[in-house]
LUMPAMI-690144 format. One record per residue (C-alpha): residue number from 1; residue in three letters; chain; z, y, x. Coordinates in steps of 0.02 Angstrom, whole numbers, plus 50000, padded with zeros to 5 digits. Layout:
# LUMPAMI-690144
{atom NUM, ala, A, {Z, Y, X}},
...
***
This chain:
# LUMPAMI-690144
{atom 1, met, A, {51551, 55107, 52570}},
{atom 2, arg, A, {51375, 55109, 52490}},
{atom 3, glu, A, {51377, 54921, 52476}},
{atom 4, ala, A, {51548, 54925, 52395}},
{atom 5, tyr, A, {51490, 55059, 52278}},
{atom 6, ile, A, {51341, 54958, 52224}},
{atom 7, his, A, {51438, 54801, 52207}},
{atom 8, arg, A, {51566, 54892, 52094}},
{atom 9, asn, A, {51425, 54957, 51986}},
{atom 10, tyr, A, {51355, 54782, 51964}},
{atom 11, leu, A, {51527, 54718, 51920}},
{atom 12, tyr, A, {51542, 54862, 51800}},
{atom 13, ser, A, {51385, 54814, 51707}},
{atom 14, phe, A, {51438, 54632, 51708}},
{atom 15, ala, A, {51608, 54673, 51638}},
{atom 16, leu, A, {51529, 54771, 51494}},
{atom 17, phe, A, {51410, 54629, 51463}},
{atom 18, val, A, {51560, 54505, 51453}},
{atom 19, phe, A, {51656, 54615, 51335}},
{atom 20, asp, A, {51496, 54635, 51225}},
{atom 21, leu, A, {51485, 54441, 51214}},
{atom 22, phe, A, {51670, 54434, 51177}},
{atom 23, ala, A, {51655, 54561, 51034}},
{atom 24, tyr, A, {51500, 54459, 50966}},
{atom 25, tyr, A, {51587, 54291, 50963}},
{atom 26, leu, A, {51745, 54361, 50891}},
{atom 27, ser, A, {51646, 54447, 50756}},
{atom 28, leu, A, {51551, 54280, 50726}},
{atom 29, tyr, A, {51718, 54191, 50708}},
{atom 30, leu, A, {51784, 54326, 50585}},
{atom 31, ala, A, {51621, 54318, 50494}},
{atom 32, tyr, A, {51629, 54130, 50477}},
{atom 33, val, A, {51807, 54137, 50412}},
{atom 34, ser, A, {51759, 54279, 50290}},
{atom 35, arg, A, {51615, 54178, 50225}},
{atom 36, val, A, {51720, 54021, 50199}},
{atom 37, phe, A, {51849, 54122, 50107}},
{atom 38, val, A, {51727, 54215, 49994}},
{atom 39, gly, A, {51628, 54055, 49965}},
{atom 40, gly, A, {51789, 53964, 49907}},
{atom 41, lys, A, {51841, 54113, 49792}},
{atom 42, phe, A, {51669, 54138, 49713}},
{atom 43, lys, A, {51591, 53964, 49730}},
{atom 44, asp, A, {51516, 53972, 49550}},
{atom 45, ile, A, {51408, 54129, 49599}},
{atom 46, ile, A, {51387, 54118, 49792}},
{atom 47, pro, A, {51276, 53976, 49866}},
{atom 48, gln, A, {51373, 53835, 49957}},
{atom 49, phe, A, {51403, 53856, 50139}},
{atom 50, asn, A, {51424, 53693, 50239}},
{atom 51, ala, A, {51392, 53756, 50421}},
{atom 52, asp, A, {51512, 53715, 50557}},
{atom 53, phe, A, {51573, 53862, 50673}},
{atom 54, phe, A, {51513, 53768, 50830}},
{atom 55, asp, A, {51341, 53755, 50749}},
{atom 56, leu, A, {51340, 53946, 50740}},
{atom 57, ile, A, {51387, 53962, 50923}},
{atom 58, lys, A, {51234, 53859, 50970}},
{atom 59, leu, A, {51119, 53998, 50891}},
{atom 60, phe, A, {51099, 54089, 51066}},
{atom 61, trp, A, {50948, 54191, 51004}},
{atom 62, met, A, {51063, 54305, 50892}},
{atom 63, pro, A, {51171, 54367, 51039}},
{atom 64, ile, A, {51016, 54384, 51147}},
{atom 65, ile, A, {50938, 54500, 51016}},
{atom 66, leu, A, {51092, 54607, 51021}},
{atom 67, ile, A, {51106, 54615, 51211}},
{atom 68, met, A, {50920, 54657, 51225}},
{atom 69, phe, A, {50943, 54807, 51113}},
{atom 70, ile, A, {51099, 54861, 51209}},
{atom 71, ile, A, {51001, 54853, 51370}},
{atom 72, tyr, A, {50860, 54951, 51291}},
{atom 73, glu, A, {50983, 55089, 51243}},
{atom 74, gly, A, {51040, 55101, 51425}},
{atom 75, leu, A, {51216, 55053, 51385}},
{atom 76, tyr, A, {51239, 54945, 51547}},
{atom 77, ser, A, {51148, 55060, 51667}},
{atom 78, asn, A, {51192, 55239, 51603}},
{atom 79, asn, A, {51352, 55327, 51563}},
{atom 80, his, A, {51358, 55437, 51408}},
{atom 81, pro, A, {51497, 55545, 51320}},
{atom 82, tyr, A, {51585, 55433, 51192}},
{atom 83, gln, A, {51499, 55518, 51046}},
{atom 84, glu, A, {51329, 55473, 51115}},
{atom 85, glu, A, {51392, 55301, 51170}},
{atom 86, leu, A, {51448, 55262, 50995}},
{atom 87, arg, A, {51280, 55325, 50920}},
{atom 88, lys, A, {51188, 55209, 51040}},
{atom 89, val, A, {51306, 55058, 51004}},
{atom 90, ile, A, {51282, 55080, 50817}},
{atom 91, arg, A, {51102, 55092, 50834}},
{atom 92, ser, A, {51087, 54941, 50939}},
{atom 93, ile, A, {51185, 54845, 50807}},
{atom 94, met, A, {51084, 54908, 50664}},
{atom 95, phe, A, {50916, 54869, 50751}},
{atom 96, ser, A, {50987, 54691, 50792}},
{atom 97, phe, A, {51040, 54668, 50612}},
{atom 98, val, A, {50865, 54711, 50549}},
{atom 99, thr, A, {50788, 54597, 50679}},
{atom 100, val, A, {50901, 54451, 50641}},
{atom 101, phe, A, {50865, 54466, 50452}},
{atom 102, phe, A, {50680, 54470, 50493}},
{atom 103, val, A, {50688, 54313, 50603}},
{atom 104, val, A, {50789, 54224, 50467}},
{atom 105, gly, A, {50658, 54264, 50336}},
{atom 106, leu, A, {50509, 54228, 50450}},
{atom 107, ala, A, {50575, 54066, 50510}},
{atom 108, lys, A, {50641, 54020, 50336}},
{atom 109, leu, A, {50816, 53992, 50397}},
{atom 110, gln, A, {50903, 54045, 50236}},
{atom 111, his, A, {50964, 53871, 50197}},
{atom 112, ser, A, {51048, 53844, 50366}},
{atom 113, leu, A, {51105, 54021, 50405}},
{atom 114, ser, A, {51199, 54120, 50268}},
{atom 115, arg, A, {51135, 54297, 50242}},
{atom 116, leu, A, {51309, 54346, 50191}},
{atom 117, leu, A, {51380, 54279, 50350}},
{atom 118, ile, A, {51255, 54390, 50445}},
{atom 119, ile, A, {51313, 54542, 50343}},
{atom 120, phe, A, {51493, 54499, 50384}},
{atom 121, leu, A, {51444, 54475, 50570}},
{atom 122, phe, A, {51369, 54641, 50594}},
{atom 123, phe, A, {51509, 54736, 50497}},
{atom 124, tyr, A, {51635, 54663, 50613}},
{atom 125, leu, A, {51526, 54704, 50761}},
{atom 126, leu, A, {51516, 54882, 50709}},
{atom 127, leu, A, {51709, 54889, 50714}},
{atom 128, leu, A, {51744, 54777, 50870}},
{atom 129, leu, A, {51603, 54839, 50981}},
{atom 130, ser, A, {51643, 55022, 50947}},
{atom 131, ile, A, {51829, 54996, 50978}},
{atom 132, leu, A, {51805, 54892, 51139}},
{atom 133, arg, A, {51684, 55021, 51212}},
{atom 134, leu, A, {51812, 55159, 51172}},
{atom 135, val, A, {51954, 55065, 51261}},
{atom 136, ile, A, {51869, 54970, 51404}},
{atom 137, lys, A, {51763, 55105, 51482}},
{atom 138, pro, A, {51906, 55218, 51524}},
{atom 139, leu, A, {52001, 55068, 51597}},
{atom 140, leu, A, {51855, 55025, 51708}},
{atom 141, tyr, A, {51837, 55202, 51764}},
{atom 142, arg, A, {52016, 55213, 51821}},
{atom 143, leu, A, {51980, 55055, 51922}},
{atom 144, arg, A, {51832, 55150, 51995}},
{atom 145, phe, A, {51707, 55030, 51914}},
{atom 146, gly, A, {51555, 55118, 51847}},
{atom 147, ala, A, {51602, 55282, 51936}},
{atom 148, arg, A, {51460, 55400, 51982}},
{atom 149, thr, A, {51486, 55493, 52144}},
{atom 150, leu, A, {51432, 55678, 52110}},
{atom 151, leu, A, {51373, 55814, 52231}},
{atom 152, leu, A, {51382, 55987, 52155}},
{atom 153, val, A, {51264, 56121, 52219}},
{atom 154, gly, A, {51280, 56309, 52174}},
{atom 155, phe, A, {51460, 56316, 52117}},
{atom 156, leu, A, {51504, 56476, 52019}},
{atom 157, glu, A, {51682, 56523, 51968}},
{atom 158, glu, A, {51622, 56568, 51795}},
{atom 159, arg, A, {51556, 56389, 51772}},
{atom 160, arg, A, {51724, 56307, 51823}},
{atom 161, glu, A, {51774, 56262, 51644}},
{atom 162, asp, A, {51608, 56179, 51611}},
{atom 163, ile, A, {51620, 56080, 51775}},
{atom 164, glu, A, {51801, 56029, 51739}},
{atom 165, lys, A, {51749, 55964, 51566}},
{atom 166, met, A, {51611, 55859, 51641}},
{atom 167, leu, A, {51728, 55782, 51774}},
{atom 168, asn, A, {51866, 55752, 51651}},
{atom 169, asp, A, {51751, 55646, 51536}},
{atom 170, val, A, {51795, 55470, 51583}},
{atom 171, tyr, A, {51645, 55404, 51487}},
{atom 172, leu, A, {51527, 55505, 51598}},
{atom 173, gly, A, {51619, 55432, 51749}},
{atom 174, tyr, A, {51577, 55568, 51880}},
{atom 175, val, A, {51686, 55578, 52040}},
{atom 176, leu, A, {51661, 55741, 52139}},
{atom 177, ile, A, {51633, 55704, 52320}},
{atom 178, gly, A, {51575, 55878, 52376}},
{atom 179, ile, A, {51522, 56061, 52332}},
{atom 180, ile, A, {51389, 56162, 52408}},
{atom 181, ser, A, {51398, 56346, 52372}},
{atom 182, lys, A, {51350, 56523, 52432}},
{atom 183, asn, A, {51535, 56569, 52428}},
{atom 184, lys, A, {51659, 56512, 52568}},
{atom 185, gly, A, {51829, 56446, 52553}},
{atom 186, phe, A, {51911, 56313, 52440}},
{atom 187, val, A, {51918, 56283, 52255}},
{atom 188, asn, A, {52037, 56177, 52150}},
{atom 189, leu, A, {51951, 56067, 52012}},
{atom 190, gly, A, {52070, 55961, 51920}},
{atom 191, asn, A, {52199, 55885, 52038}},
{atom 192, tyr, A, {52091, 55902, 52191}},
{atom 193, arg, A, {52051, 56038, 52316}},
{atom 194, tyr, A, {51871, 56052, 52384}},
{atom 195, lys, A, {51799, 56145, 52528}},
{atom 196, leu, A, {51641, 56241, 52482}},
{atom 197, arg, A, {51511, 56191, 52605}},
{atom 198, pro, A, {51379, 56318, 52658}},
{atom 199, met, A, {51211, 56331, 52560}},
{atom 200, lys, A, {51114, 56299, 52724}},
{atom 201, leu, A, {51156, 56111, 52697}},
{atom 202, val, A, {51032, 56096, 52551}},
{atom 203, arg, A, {50892, 56077, 52683}},
{atom 204, arg, A, {50989, 55926, 52754}},
{atom 205, ile, A, {51050, 55857, 52591}},
{atom 206, asn, A, {50956, 55699, 52619}},
{atom 207, leu, A, {51073, 55651, 52761}},
{atom 208, ile, A, {51224, 55645, 52642}},
{atom 209, lys, A, {51273, 55469, 52605}},
{atom 210, asp, A, {51336, 55376, 52447}},
{atom 211, val, A, {51278, 55505, 52314}},
{atom 212, his, A, {51230, 55439, 52148}},
{atom 213, thr, A, {51205, 55610, 52060}},
{atom 214, val, A, {51169, 55783, 52119}},
{atom 215, ala, A, {51209, 55918, 51988}},
{atom 216, ile, A, {51133, 56084, 52017}},
{atom 217, ile, A, {51199, 56248, 51938}},
{atom 218, gln, A, {51040, 56349, 51919}},
{atom 219, asp, A, {51117, 56518, 51919}},
{atom 220, gly, A, {51214, 56483, 52082}},
{atom 221, ile, A, {51061, 56467, 52187}},
{atom 222, ser, A, {50888, 56545, 52216}},
{atom 223, tyr, A, {50722, 56478, 52154}},
{atom 224, gln, A, {50674, 56421, 52327}},
{atom 225, glu, A, {50838, 56341, 52353}},
{atom 226, leu, A, {50819, 56248, 52190}},
{atom 227, arg, A, {50648, 56175, 52243}},
{atom 228, thr, A, {50726, 56124, 52413}},
{atom 229, val, A, {50871, 56041, 52329}},
{atom 230, ile, A, {50766, 55941, 52205}},
{atom 231, ile, A, {50641, 55880, 52336}},
{atom 232, asn, A, {50780, 55825, 52457}},
{atom 233, ala, A, {50899, 55755, 52320}},
{atom 234, gln, A, {50766, 55636, 52258}},
{atom 235, lys, A, {50779, 55545, 52426}},
{atom 236, ile, A, {50961, 55501, 52405}},
{atom 237, ala, A, {51012, 55516, 52223}},
{atom 238, lys, A, {50972, 55409, 52071}},
{atom 239, glu, A, {51005, 55552, 51954}},
{atom 240, ile, A, {50980, 55738, 51966}},
{atom 241, leu, A, {51064, 55855, 51841}},
{atom 242, ile, A, {51009, 56035, 51817}},
{atom 243, ile, A, {51131, 56147, 51731}},
{atom 244, pro, A, {51027, 56297, 51668}},
{atom 245, ser, A, {51072, 56477, 51692}},
{atom 246, ile, A, {51066, 56510, 51501}},
{atom 247, arg, A, {51223, 56468, 51413}},
{atom 248, thr, A, {51188, 56420, 51237}},
{atom 249, tyr, A, {51270, 56316, 51096}},
{atom 250, ser, A, {51103, 56230, 51064}},
{atom 251, ile, A, {51105, 56073, 51170}},
{atom 252, leu, A, {51092, 55917, 51064}},
{atom 253, asn, A, {50926, 55967, 50986}},
{atom 254, leu, A, {50852, 56027, 51150}},
{atom 255, glu, A, {50713, 55928, 51226}},
{atom 256, val, A, {50580, 55942, 51364}},
{atom 257, met, A, {50412, 55984, 51291}},
{atom 258, pro, A, {50280, 55868, 51369}},
{atom 259, ile, A, {50161, 55983, 51461}},
{atom 260, tyr, A, {50034, 55900, 51581}},
{atom 261, tyr, A, {50036, 56045, 51707}},
{atom 262, pro, A, {50108, 56049, 51879}},
{atom 263, gln, A, {50257, 56171, 51909}},
{atom 264, phe, A, {50275, 56209, 51730}},
{atom 265, leu, A, {50426, 56168, 51614}},
{atom 266, ile, A, {50453, 56206, 51432}},
{atom 267, phe, A, {50613, 56172, 51332}},
{atom 268, arg, A, {50593, 56149, 51143}},
{atom 269, phe, A, {50735, 56183, 51024}},
{atom 270, lys, A, {50730, 56098, 50851}},
{atom 271, asp, A, {50837, 56184, 50715}},
{atom 272, asn, A, {50853, 56025, 50600}},
{atom 273, leu, A, {50933, 56117, 50455}},
{atom 274, lys, A, {50775, 56227, 50438}},
{atom 275, ser, A, {50685, 56073, 50384}},
{atom 276, ser, A, {50678, 56044, 50197}},
{atom 277, ile, A, {50678, 55860, 50219}},
{atom 278, asn, A, {50831, 55862, 50330}},
{atom 279, thr, A, {50921, 55976, 50203}},
{atom 280, ala, A, {50876, 55853, 50065}},
{atom 281, ile, A, {50946, 55711, 50170}},
{atom 282, lys, A, {51103, 55805, 50198}},
{atom 283, asn, A, {51125, 55848, 50014}},
{atom 284, leu, A, {51091, 55665, 49967}},
{atom 285, phe, A, {51221, 55607, 50095}},
{atom 286, asp, A, {51351, 55728, 50020}},
{atom 287, tyr, A, {51324, 55679, 49842}},
{atom 288, thr, A, {51322, 55491, 49879}},
{atom 289, ile, A, {51486, 55492, 49980}},
{atom 290, ala, A, {51572, 55612, 49855}},
{atom 291, ile, A, {51523, 55505, 49704}},
{atom 292, ile, A, {51593, 55345, 49797}},
{atom 293, leu, A, {51754, 55438, 49835}},
{atom 294, ile, A, {51786, 55509, 49659}},
{atom 295, pro, A, {51874, 55363, 49575}},
{atom 296, phe, A, {51995, 55348, 49720}},
{atom 297, ala, A, {52016, 55537, 49741}},
{atom 298, ala, A, {52050, 55561, 49554}},
{atom 299, leu, A, {52199, 55446, 49551}},
{atom 300, leu, A, {52270, 55513, 49717}},
{atom 301, gly, A, {52235, 55693, 49654}},
{atom 302, leu, A, {52327, 55667, 49491}},
{atom 303, leu, A, {52481, 55611, 49590}},
{atom 304, ile, A, {52477, 55753, 49709}},
{atom 305, tyr, A, {52449, 55874, 49563}},
{atom 306, ile, A, {52609, 55816, 49476}},
{atom 307, leu, A, {52709, 55818, 49643}},
{atom 308, val, A, {52651, 55998, 49680}},
{atom 309, arg, A, {52710, 56053, 49506}},
{atom 310, leu, A, {52879, 55970, 49532}},
{atom 311, asp, A, {52902, 56038, 49707}},
{atom 312, ser, A, {52896, 56227, 49672}},
{atom 313, pro, A, {52852, 56346, 49530}},
{atom 314, gly, A, {52675, 56382, 49512}},
{atom 315, pro, A, {52498, 56304, 49472}},
{atom 316, gly, A, {52457, 56133, 49550}},
{atom 317, ile, A, {52276, 56186, 49598}},
{atom 318, ile, A, {52226, 56354, 49656}},
{atom 319, thr, A, {52057, 56438, 49707}},
{atom 320, his, A, {52019, 56548, 49855}},
{atom 321, glu, A, {51865, 56656, 49855}},
{atom 322, arg, A, {51751, 56614, 50004}},
{atom 323, ile, A, {51576, 56651, 50067}},
{atom 324, gly, A, {51449, 56512, 50035}},
{atom 325, lys, A, {51271, 56484, 50080}},
{atom 326, gly, A, {51162, 56640, 50076}},
{atom 327, gly, A, {51312, 56754, 50060}},
{atom 328, lys, A, {51355, 56691, 49882}},
{atom 329, ser, A, {51541, 56704, 49834}},
{atom 330, ile, A, {51611, 56536, 49789}},
{atom 331, lys, A, {51785, 56483, 49730}},
{atom 332, val, A, {51855, 56345, 49835}},
{atom 333, tyr, A, {51977, 56224, 49758}},
{atom 334, lys, A, {52143, 56172, 49847}},
{atom 335, phe, A, {52308, 56100, 49800}},
{atom 336, arg, A, {52434, 56237, 49811}},
{atom 337, thr, A, {52533, 56224, 49973}},
{atom 338, met, A, {52615, 56400, 49970}},
{atom 339, his, A, {52754, 56486, 49866}},
{atom 340, ile, A, {52683, 56598, 49727}},
{atom 341, asn, A, {52738, 56756, 49819}},
{atom 342, ala, A, {52652, 56712, 49978}},
{atom 343, asp, A, {52551, 56874, 49993}},
{atom 344, ala, A, {52715, 56978, 49990}},
{atom 345, ile, A, {52792, 56867, 50122}},
{atom 346, leu, A, {52641, 56885, 50235}},
{atom 347, lys, A, {52639, 57077, 50211}},
{atom 348, asp, A, {52824, 57083, 50261}},
{atom 349, leu, A, {52797, 56972, 50417}},
{atom 350, leu, A, {52647, 57072, 50480}},
{atom 351, thr, A, {52740, 57234, 50463}},
{atom 352, thr, A, {52906, 57177, 50545}},
{atom 353, asn, A, {52857, 57054, 50677}},
{atom 354, glu, A, {52733, 57096, 50813}},
{atom 355, asn, A, {52711, 56924, 50885}},
{atom 356, ile, A, {52666, 56854, 50711}},
{atom 357, arg, A, {52548, 56997, 50679}},
{atom 358, arg, A, {52457, 56958, 50849}},
{atom 359, glu, A, {52451, 56772, 50809}},
{atom 360, trp, A, {52382, 56804, 50638}},
{atom 361, glu, A, {52244, 56918, 50711}},
{atom 362, glu, A, {52196, 56788, 50835}},
{atom 363, lys, A, {52200, 56627, 50735}},
{atom 364, arg, A, {52222, 56681, 50554}},
{atom 365, lys, A, {52366, 56555, 50555}},
{atom 366, ile, A, {52553, 56562, 50581}},
{atom 367, lys, A, {52654, 56427, 50664}},
{atom 368, asn, A, {52800, 56365, 50553}},
{atom 369, asp, A, {52731, 56471, 50413}},
{atom 370, pro, A, {52876, 56518, 50302}},
{atom 371, arg, A, {52753, 56542, 50150}},
{atom 372, val, A, {52715, 56350, 50152}},
{atom 373, thr, A, {52818, 56237, 50037}},
{atom 374, arg, A, {52904, 56080, 50086}},
{atom 375, leu, A, {52766, 55969, 50001}},
{atom 376, gly, A, {52635, 56093, 50065}},
{atom 377, arg, A, {52678, 56054, 50250}},
{atom 378, phe, A, {52641, 55871, 50219}},
{atom 379, leu, A, {52480, 55905, 50127}},
{atom 380, arg, A, {52421, 56026, 50260}},
{atom 381, lys, A, {52464, 55902, 50402}},
{atom 382, thr, A, {52370, 55761, 50314}},
{atom 383, ser, A, {52230, 55880, 50247}},
{atom 384, leu, A, {52260, 55812, 50074}},
{atom 385, asp, A, {52273, 55989, 50013}},
{atom 386, glu, A, {52083, 55999, 50025}},
{atom 387, leu, A, {52050, 55846, 49917}},
{atom 388, pro, A, {51996, 55950, 49763}},
{atom 389, gln, A, {51847, 56025, 49865}},
{atom 390, leu, A, {51754, 55868, 49818}},
{atom 391, ile, A, {51727, 55964, 49653}},
{atom 392, asn, A, {51641, 56097, 49759}},
{atom 393, val, A, {51534, 55967, 49840}},
{atom 394, leu, A, {51475, 55895, 49670}},
{atom 395, lys, A, {51440, 56079, 49614}},
{atom 396, gly, A, {51328, 56101, 49758}},
{atom 397, glu, A, {51432, 56241, 49834}},
{atom 398, met, A, {51501, 56149, 49988}},
{atom 399, ser, A, {51461, 56001, 50103}},
{atom 400, leu, A, {51569, 55859, 50156}},
{atom 401, val, A, {51540, 55922, 50336}},
{atom 402, gly, A, {51503, 56100, 50383}},
{atom 403, pro, A, {51581, 56264, 50450}},
{atom 404, arg, A, {51753, 56308, 50380}},
{atom 405, pro, A, {51747, 56416, 50222}},
{atom 406, val, A, {51781, 56593, 50269}},
{atom 407, thr, A, {51814, 56758, 50180}},
{atom 408, lys, A, {51701, 56907, 50186}},
{atom 409, glu, A, {51821, 56996, 50296}},
{atom 410, glu, A, {51831, 56850, 50421}},
{atom 411, leu, A, {51639, 56839, 50430}},
{atom 412, glu, A, {51617, 57023, 50462}},
{atom 413, arg, A, {51763, 57036, 50594}},
{atom 414, tyr, A, {51743, 56875, 50694}},
{atom 415, tyr, A, {51565, 56804, 50678}},
{atom 416, gly, A, {51468, 56960, 50726}},
{atom 417, glu, A, {51297, 56914, 50776}},
{atom 418, phe, A, {51326, 56731, 50721}},
{atom 419, ala, A, {51358, 56784, 50538}},
{atom 420, ser, A, {51170, 56755, 50491}},
{atom 421, leu, A, {51188, 56579, 50559}},
{atom 422, tyr, A, {51340, 56543, 50457}},
{atom 423, leu, A, {51252, 56600, 50301}},
{atom 424, gln, A, {51115, 56474, 50330}},
{atom 425, val, A, {51221, 56327, 50277}},
{atom 426, lys, A, {51353, 56272, 50152}},
{atom 427, pro, A, {51534, 56271, 50215}},
{atom 428, gly, A, {51613, 56106, 50230}},
{atom 429, ile, A, {51776, 56010, 50178}},
{atom 430, thr, A, {51786, 55951, 50362}},
{atom 431, gly, A, {51694, 56005, 50518}},
{atom 432, phe, A, {51684, 56013, 50706}},
{atom 433, trp, A, {51826, 56135, 50711}},
{atom 434, gln, A, {51945, 56031, 50599}},
{atom 435, val, A, {51932, 55879, 50709}},
{atom 436, ser, A, {51935, 55975, 50880}},
{atom 437, gly, A, {52107, 56053, 50889}},
{atom 438, arg, A, {52111, 56156, 50729}},
{atom 439, ser, A, {52270, 56259, 50730}},
{atom 440, arg, A, {52279, 56246, 50919}},
{atom 441, val, A, {52109, 56336, 50938}},
{atom 442, asp, A, {52087, 56519, 50927}},
{atom 443, tyr, A, {51963, 56602, 50815}},
{atom 444, glu, A, {51829, 56642, 50951}},
{atom 445, val, A, {51822, 56454, 50993}},
{atom 446, arg, A, {51820, 56412, 50812}},
{atom 447, val, A, {51664, 56523, 50788}},
{atom 448, ala, A, {51584, 56439, 50939}},
{atom 449, met, A, {51614, 56268, 50856}},
{atom 450, asp, A, {51538, 56323, 50695}},
{atom 451, val, A, {51386, 56389, 50781}},
{atom 452, phe, A, {51367, 56227, 50887}},
{atom 453, tyr, A, {51376, 56125, 50727}},
{atom 454, ile, A, {51242, 56230, 50637}},
{atom 455, leu, A, {51119, 56230, 50782}},
{atom 456, asn, A, {51141, 56046, 50826}},
{atom 457, trp, A, {51158, 55967, 50652}},
{atom 458, ser, A, {51104, 55788, 50632}},
{atom 459, leu, A, {51151, 55652, 50510}},
{atom 460, trp, A, {51235, 55561, 50649}},
{atom 461, leu, A, {51341, 55716, 50689}},
{atom 462, asp, A, {51400, 55721, 50509}},
{atom 463, phe, A, {51437, 55539, 50513}},
{atom 464, phe, A, {51536, 55555, 50676}},
{atom 465, ile, A, {51636, 55708, 50609}},
{atom 466, leu, A, {51683, 55609, 50452}},
{atom 467, leu, A, {51739, 55462, 50561}},
{atom 468, lys, A, {51843, 55571, 50667}},
{atom 469, thr, A, {51914, 55657, 50512}},
{atom 470, val, A, {51982, 55493, 50453}},
{atom 471, trp, A, {52066, 55466, 50624}},
{atom 472, val, A, {52139, 55648, 50628}},
{atom 473, val, A, {52204, 55627, 50453}},
{atom 474, leu, A, {52284, 55456, 50491}},
{atom 475, arg, A, {52365, 55538, 50649}},
{atom 476, gly, A, {52426, 55683, 50544}},
{atom 477, glu, A, {52337, 55821, 50648}},
{atom 478, gly, A, {52292, 55935, 50503}},
{atom 479, ala, A, {52341, 56115, 50496}},
{atom 480, his, A, {52518, 56170, 50539}},
***
């Protein structure tokens, strides 16, 4: 079994390598076609391009540079959640792009290798390599290529949801083969039923075969048992995961502090948004993207404004008072999606319908809301009702990405001890909640998502949320 497992992992890495090369050469062909087309259209201002596609194929050093960076990022040897996988893929491509440009300049290849073609090449690579990784890895996982056998030590019922999320992530690729626990009996995880093995097995854990990863739930075992598991697991496993007893939203910016003392471990948490440099970078990112979007948004916004006025009586754009950074009250712009007597309709619903009142208290949303106009349903489903909030971004009141704007009442009632965190940042047009279930998520989870974003901010996280926002809008997964 172990030999079959090893062979499957070799084949998994080889399959990823083949698909990466396929993405490269398809991108090269598309770049070649694009360069020829652009050269023909703008031959008076763009240098002549006479290279043959087969001559470009012979430039083996270019894909080698790409593959070396992919290897360096551990994209053939390690499994990551897709968000992290995408970040590493994009970083590999960007480093390759810079290196190729450096080589072309250093070797003076500008006359034989078009720099515009290189730009096209890496643009297509960003699209194709990201999409292929998104599609191929789950397919390989279903065929059990790249699957990592997982032994779980210290199972606790209160950590069930965390474990199931880890096992259900096909990009991590874990396959649970056994559980060691202080409790006895059986437990259902996903579609399988597992017997809980006694904790005394930790002293003989090195006898268990075919284990790639040992995951240890720290609060499920004693300190002495933890030491025993780690010492023995290192003999059989390639990877040891320790799931700490403290449950926190702060995970992405957590790192091990290098301390050169035996038997001593320190975790360091970096709150990126407390750095003035990072805040300036985020503001620059917001203003740049907003300015780029303004010409398109203005034309689309004018059309929507006219349609809103024609659809039902009332103004085209309305404002809602919300709490901004530092507790400052701001007026958030939106296209009107409700009838002008919406407050009266809501008051009547809350007093006459107990189910709707309960739903409103939990989510601050109502399914099939009668207050919403016909056009308003479409605008909400596509999130186009929030397009005017680009004005708030340009005014410096909001960010493109951030926690959802809330009222003072919501902040006091639902955020509790996390209210101070919320007030440290600008609210956003889109955010972690908006691309992670939105109306299907209750308010407690929504608060957790906002806190997660604030404590784990990075420019990459903003970029990823914006990418996912486009996908959510195209699929029509806005508010309902």
